C-alpha positions in Angstrom: 32.8 -74.6 -56.0 30.3 -74.9 -53.1 27.8 -76.9 -55.1 27.5 -78.8 -58.4 24.8 -77.6 -60.8 22.5 -79.9 -62.7 22.9 -77.9 -66.0 21.4 -80.6 -68.2 18.1 -80.3 -66.5 17.6 -76.8 -68.0 17.9 -77.9 -71.6 18.5 -75.3 -74.3 19.6 -76.2 -77.8 23.3 -75.6 -78.2 23.3 -73.2 -75.3 24.7 -75.7 -72.7 28.0 -75.7 -74.6 30.9 -74.9 -72.4 32.4 -73.1 -75.4 29.6 -70.6 -75.4 30.2 -69.7 -71.8 33.9 -69.7 -72.3 33.5 -66.9 -74.8 31.6 -65.0 -72.1 34.4 -65.4 -69.7 37.0 -64.2 -72.2 34.9 -61.0 -72.7 34.6 -60.5 -68.9 38.4 -60.7 -68.7 38.7 -57.9 -71.2 36.3 -55.9 -69.1 38.6 -56.1 -66.1 37.2 -59.1 -64.1 40.2 -61.0 -62.7 39.1 -63.1 -59.8 39.5 -66.8 -60.7 36.6 -68.0 -58.7 34.2 -65.5 -60.1 35.3 -66.3 -63.7 34.9 -70.0 -63.0 31.4 -69.4 -61.6 30.4 -67.3 -64.6 31.6 -70.1 -66.8 29.6 -72.6 -64.9 26.2 -70.9 -64.7 24.0 -71.3 -67.8 22.4 -67.8 -68.2 20.0 -69.0 -70.9 18.2 -71.1 -68.3 17.1 -68.0 -66.4 15.0 -66.3 -69.1 12.3 -66.9 -71.5 13.2 -69.3 -74.3 12.4 -66.6 -76.9 15.3 -64.5 -75.6 17.8 -67.4 -75.1 19.7 -66.4 -78.3 20.8 -63.2 -76.5 21.6 -64.9 -73.2 25.4 -64.5 -73.5 25.4 -61.0 -74.9 26.4 -58.3 -72.4 23.0 -56.8 -72.0 20.2 -56.8 -69.4 17.0 -58.6 -70.6 13.4 -58.7 -69.4 12.3 -61.5 -67.1 8.7 -60.4 -66.6 6.9 -58.4 -63.9 8.8 -55.3 -65.0 12.1 -56.8 -63.9 15.3 -57.6 -65.7 18.3 -60.0 -65.5 21.4 -57.9 -65.1 24.1 -57.9 -67.8 26.8 -60.5 -67.1 29.5 -57.9 -66.5 27.5 -56.3 -63.6 26.8 -59.8 -62.1 30.6 -60.6 -62.3 31.6 -57.1 -61.0 29.4 -57.2 -58.0 30.4 -60.8 -57.2 34.1 -59.9 -57.5 33.5 -57.1 -55.0 31.8 -59.5 -52.7 34.7 -61.9 -52.8 36.9 -59.1 -51.3 35.0 -59.5 -48.0 36.9 -61.0 -45.1 34.7 -64.2 -45.0 32.6 -66.0 -47.6 30.2 -67.9 -45.3 26.9 -66.1 -45.6 25.6 -63.6 -48.2 22.3 -61.8 -48.4 20.9 -60.8 -51.8 18.1 -58.3 -52.0 16.2 -58.9 -55.2 16.3 -62.5 -56.2 14.8 -61.9 -59.7 15.3 -64.9 -61.9 18.0 -66.3 -59.7 21.0 -65.9 -62.0 23.1 -63.8 -59.5 21.8 -66.0 -56.7 23.3 -69.1 -58.4 26.6 -67.4 -59.1 26.8 -66.5 -55.4 25.8 -70.0 -54.4 28.9 -71.4 -56.1 31.2 -69.2 -54.0 29.5 -68.8 -50.6 28.5 -71.5 -48.1 24.9 -70.1 -47.7 22.9 -67.5 -49.8 19.9 -65.8 -48.4 17.9 -64.1 -51.1 14.7 -61.9 -50.8 12.2 -61.3 -53.6 9.1 -59.1 -53.2 7.3 -60.3 -56.3 5.4 -63.6 -55.6 5.4 -64.8 -59.2 9.2 -64.4 -59.5 9.8 -65.9 -56.2 7.9 -69.1 -57.0 9.4 -69.5 -60.5 12.9 -69.0 -59.2 12.4 -71.3 -56.2 11.4 -74.1 -58.6 14.3 -73.3 -61.1 16.9 -73.4 -58.4 15.6 -76.7 -57.1 15.9 -78.2 -60.5 19.4 -76.8 -60.8 20.4 -78.3 -57.5 21.1 -75.0 -55.7 20.5 -76.4 -52.3 22.4 -73.8 -50.3 20.1 -70.9 -51.3 17.4 -69.8 -48.8 14.8 -67.8 -50.7 12.2 -65.6 -49.0 9.1 -63.9 -50.4 9.3 -60.7 -48.4 10.0 -57.0 -48.3 13.8 -56.7 -48.6 14.1 -53.0 -48.5 15.4 -53.1 -45.0 17.4 -56.3 -45.3 16.7 -59.6 -43.6 17.4 -59.3 -39.9 16.4 -62.9 -39.1 19.6 -64.4 -40.4 22.0 -61.5 -39.8 24.8 -60.8 -39.6 26.1 -61.4 -43.1 29.6 -61.4 -44.6 28.2 -59.6 -47.7 24.9 -57.9 -48.7 24.3 -57.4 -52.4 21.3 -55.2 -53.5 20.3 -55.8 -57.1 18.0 -52.8 -57.4 18.7 -49.1 -56.9 17.7 -47.3 -53.7 17.2 -43.5 -53.9 19.5 -43.2 -50.8 21.8 -45.4 -48.7 19.7 -48.2 -47.1 21.1 -47.5 -43.6 18.9 -50.2 -42.0 21.1 -52.8 -43.6 24.4 -51.6 -42.1 23.9 -53.2 -38.7 23.3 -56.5 -40.5 26.9 -56.6 -41.7 29.7 -58.5 -40.0 32.9 -56.6 -39.2 34.9 -57.2 -42.3 31.8 -57.5 -44.4 30.7 -55.5 -47.4 27.4 -53.9 -48.6 27.4 -53.6 -52.4 24.6 -51.6 -53.9 23.4 -49.2 -56.6 22.1 -45.9 -55.5 20.2 -43.1 -57.2 17.2 -42.6 -59.4 17.9 -41.4 -63.0 21.7 -41.0 -62.3 22.8 -44.2 -60.6 26.1 -45.2 -59.1 27.5 -48.5 -57.8 28.9 -48.2 -54.3 30.5 -50.4 -51.7 30.4 -50.0 -47.9 32.9 -52.0 -45.8 32.4 -52.5 -42.1 35.5 -52.2 -39.9 36.0 -52.3 -36.2 35.9 -48.5 -36.2 32.9 -47.9 -38.4 32.0 -47.9 -42.1 34.0 -47.0 -45.2 32.2 -46.1 -48.4 33.7 -46.3 -51.9 32.1 -44.9 -55.0 32.6 -47.1 -58.0 31.0 -46.7 -61.4 27.8 -45.6 -63.2 25.1 -48.3 -63.5 21.5 -48.7 -64.5 19.2 -50.8 -62.3 15.4 -51.1 -61.7 14.3 -49.3 -58.5 14.3 -50.8 -55.1 10.7 -50.9 -53.9 9.2 -51.6 -50.5 6.3 -54.0 -49.9 5.3 -57.4 -51.2 3.2 -58.3 -54.2 
C-alpha cells in the first residue's frame, strides 16, 4: 500500500472491525472482483467514515448512499470495479479523479497510486473531504475545488482518469491528458448510462463498452 490510514481517528462503534470489511471483500469476490491489490484496499478503507453517522449502519451494504449537496457515495462494487479497471493501466504513478465527493474512491486510489489528483466542484464537499482525508492521513491526494468537466490540465498527463459522474457524451477534452498506455474510465449517458473505458495507445484510442450503471450527472462550473 502507498500509505497507511489512521482508521482509529474516524471512530464508529463496531464499524472499524476488520471482520466487517472482510465480509464486504468476500461479497466483492462473488461479484467478480479479482485484483488482490483492489481487494486489499477495499478491506482497508472504512466506508462508514465517509458518510453521515445516521447512515453508518448501511455503510457496508452494496448500495449508493446520500452524502449531501445532492450527491452520493457510490456502491462498493462500482468503486472496486472502476479501481480494478484503473489497475490495468501500464503505470500506477498518477491518477486523476473527477468528482471527489466524500473521498471514498479517492482514498481507495491513494492506497494504490503514488499520487491522486481529485477535483470537486462543490465547495462544501471539497472542504469536508479535505479535512477528512487529512485526519485519515491520505497525504498523497491533491484536492482541487474547480470545474473538472474538462479534466485538470495543470498536472497532466495522467496514467488513469476516473470520472465519478455521468457525462452525456464522451468528454473528449480529457483524452489528451492521458499518457500512452493510460486509461480513461467513465460513465456516459443520461437516463440510460453505461460504464466505458478508453485506452490510449501509440496509434490512438481504443474504447470498450462495459456495463450498465447509474451515476449523478457530470456538471460544469463551481459552486
